N, C-alpha and C positions, 0 to 999 in steps of 0.2 A: 375732809372727807369722811363721810362713811360709807359703807356699801350696804346696799340692797338689793333685794330680789324682788322682781315684779313681774308678774303673770297676767298678761292681758288675753281675755277671753270676748271675743267679737263675734257678732252674728256670721254664722257661715253665708248667708245669702247677700251679703252686702255687695258684692261685684270687685271688680280689681280697682277701678276709680274710686268708688267711697272708700273702700279698704283702705287704701294709700292715703287719701286726705285724713282719716281717723288716726291711722298711724302717726302722718307727719303732725295734726293736732296735738296729739300726745308728747312727742316727742320736742315741739316748741315750747310745751308748758314745763318739760323736765329741764329744758334749757332755761326758762324765765325764773326757774328756783335756783338756779347757778349750777344746776346737775350737767352730768353727760353721761351717755348710755356705753358703758365699758365693753359689753357683749350681748349679742343678740342672738337668740337660737329660735327659729320659725319652725314650730311643730306643724301649721297646716290645720285643716279640718280634721278634728277627733270626734269620735263619739263622747255624749256625757253620760256618765253613771245614772242619771236619772232625768227625767223630761224637765224642763226650764222655761217656763213661759211658751210654752208650746213647740219649745226647740227640743230637738234631739241630740244635736252637733253643734260644734263652737269651732271658732277658728283661733288657735292659739300661737302666744307670742310668749317668749320668756326672754326678759331684759334682766342684766345685772348693773345697777345704776350706780352712780357716786353723785352721793347729794351731800352738803353742809349738813349735820345735824340740826342745825337752828332752823331747817324749812322744814323740817317733819315735825307736824303739831299732831 
């Protein structure tokens, strides 16, 4: 197993339910690849350095993942 850092940036206006569903879907994907999330750091809504697709903010989550090296392509 190799360790990787993954930073997720989601739309800040998703709403609590949609945000939870999106995070759960990504967690399921990591699990389906034989990985696990060993650390989670939720940064919340932060300002972006520059406007991206009409958004000035993003919802940030940082994960430390453990994945089999063969699953990363």
